[in-house]
Each structure stands twice: as C-alpha cells, then as structure tokens.
N, C-alpha and C positions, 0 to 999 in steps of 0.2 A: 797860795802857799806852796804849791809844788814847784820844784826847780828842776830843769832838765840839764844834764851834762852831755858830754859827747856821746856816750853809749849807755848811760844809766839814767834812771829817774828815781828820785826819792821825794818823800813828803815829810814835812816837819809836823810832829805831834804837838799837843798843847803845852808840853814842857820844854819845847825847843829841841828835842832829840830828832835828828834827821838821819836815819840809817841809809847807807848807800849800798845798792846792789853789788854783789861780788860774785863773779862767775868762776867756774873752773879754769877758764882761759886766763882770767886775771891772776889766779893763784899760780898757774904755770909760768906766766910772764914774770911775776915777782920772784919765784923760786929759781928762775934762770940767772938771777943776779947772785954772784958768789957770796956777798955779805949777807943777803937775806937768807940764802940757803943755810949758811953756817949758823945764823941765829936761830932759824927754824929747827935745825937738827939738834942744837944744844938744848932745846926744850922737849925733846922726844921723851925722855924718861918721866918728866913731870906730867906731860899729857897722857902718857900710858897709865900712870898711877891714877890720874883723875878718871880716865875711862873705866878702869877697874872698879873704882869706888862708886861711880855713878851707875855702872852696870849692876853692881851688887844691890844698890838701893832700888833700881828699876825692877830687877828680878824678884826682889822681896815685895814689890808693889807698894812701897812706902813713900810718903812725902817727907820733906825735911822736918816738918813739925812732928811727925810720928817717930822719926829717928831720934829727934831731940828728946821726946818724952821717954823713949826707951833708954837713952843715954843719961837721963837726968840733967838735961841742959836745955837751952833755948833753941828755937829754930834759927835765929840769927847766928848763934854760935856754930850750928851745923853748916849754915851758908858760908860763914867765914872759913870753916875747916875745908869745905869743898873748894873754895876759891884759893885757899892758901897753897894748894898743890901746884898751882901755876904762877905763884908769886914768890918773890924772894923776901917778902916781909916777915913771913912766919913759917916755921916748919912744925907740923903737929908731932906730938910725942908718940912713942909706941903705945903707951897706955891709952891715949885718945883714939888712935887708929884701931886698937884692939876693941875698945868699946863700940866704935862705929861698926866694925865687922860683926860683933856679937848682936848689935841692934838689927842688923840685916840677916841674922841667922847664919852668919859665916864665921870663919876662923881666920885670923891674920896669919899669913905665912910670908916670911921674908926670904928671898933667895938672891943669889948673885949668879949672873950668867957669864 
C-alpha cells in the first residue's frame, strides 16, 4: 500500500486518503513562485483570524463540542464556523463570532490596522 515518490513517502489509509509529506523546503520552493506567493499572501487575514479563534479555544482548554454546548449549537456547526474562516463559502456573523468568543471566556474586538 505504500507508494514512494522522488523524496517523499506516503501511505494510504483504509478510506483511500494518502497524505504526502510536505517539508519547509517544499514550502519555500512553492512560495518562490510569484503566483503562489500572491495567492498565499491574499489569505493572510483569514488565516490570522483562524489562528486567533483556535488559540482562544485552546487557551480555554475546550473542545468543539464544549464550545458548541456553550453557544447552544452543535459541534459540527462549530467545525463549519472554524473552517469558514479560510473559505469563501460562508462568512460568520458578528453575533456568531461574539458567541464563540464568549464561549471561550473572551470578548470579540474588531480593529482596523
């Protein structure tokens, strides 16, 4: 089941998912391409927001299920919320972000830099 490539090795799990190793050198090589760098930089704000939200949950020591319970929603809704920050499919409302922050024992603050 294992397949070898030029410098990486990956294995396929029972569901057919076969992650490929990705090194820092791979990232640097990709980011050296102007088109990839532009696309990567365009996502900076979304990933920064996701890091803040996940950090708040981690600092609170809570799971998605625990956040969901505190928000009065489901764990799958919290998962979608966290995923939505790096997706163009949906943007969470301020009210939802405020509830998430409160569930983590935080307060939502929006700023422009």
